[in-house]
N, C-alpha and C positions, 0 to 999 in steps of 0.2 A: 397685654396691650398690643395692638400694632399701630403702625402709623402706616400713610399712604406708600406707594412704592414711585420708585425714581427709574429711568432708564439708563444702563450702563453698558457701552458697547452692545446695544440691540437686546439685552437682556432686562427683563424686570428685577429689582432688588427691592425686597420687602423686609425692613428690621422688625424682629420680633423681639419685645421686650416683656418681660414678665417678673413678680416678685419672687425672691432666692427663696422663701418660706412658703410655704401654701397657707392659705389663707383659714385661720379656724372657723369653725361652724359659728355662727352668730356674729362674726365680726367683718365689716365691708371690705376692709383690706388691709395688707401687712406690707408695707413699703419701709419699716424700722430697719429690717435686716438687708436692705439693699436690692438689687435687681440683677438678673441673669438676663443674657441675652442670645439670640439664634438670629440667623438671616435665612429666608426664603428666596431662591434664585430661580425665577420661571423664564422659559423660554415662549414667547407668544407662537401662535400658531401659525401665524401667516411668515414666519421665518422657516424656510425649508419645508413647510407643509405637516410639520409634526409639532407637538406641543408636550413640554416637560418641566417638572419642577421637582426640585430638592431642598430640604432643609439641612445647614450646617450649623451645628451648635459652636458658640464660642467657647472656648476652654481657657480659662483665668483662673488665678490663685485665689481670689477672692471675688466676692459679689460687687457690681459697680455701686458707687453711691447714690446716684439718681437717674432716672429714666433717659434724660439727655446723653449722659456720657454712654450707658449703654446702646442707646441707638445709634450714637456716632460712631462708636466701636463696630458695631455690626455691619453699618455702609462700608466703613474703610475695610473690614474683613471681607466682604463681598468683592471690593475692588481688588484685592489682593489676590484672592482666590482667580477670579477672572483673568487678571493678568498673569498669572502664573500658570495657567492651564497650558501644558503643551499643544504644540500645532497638531493638527489631526485627532484631538482628544475632546471629548465632550465633557463640558464642566461636571455632566451629571455622572459620568464615569470614574470621576477621580475617587481614590482610596484614601480616605484619611483615618 
């Protein structure tokens, strides 16, 4: 599942939320075991003439209880990544 994006410091931030366990065949969803999260950070083409995108997965000790918590955590994680990126370093070159 994904939600819409928002802009943060000129970059598009897309929270990515998905069930912790894959859905079994014949079952519509598996939300009982919680959710995992990642975030896609995308640089629009209009910034500097180049376009780039990268997905960063949140590493947590246990799944999030609900999709809202996972979505908020992924947005906050993106902000921390962007804010902590050293000067003269592209967010897409970070080694995590």
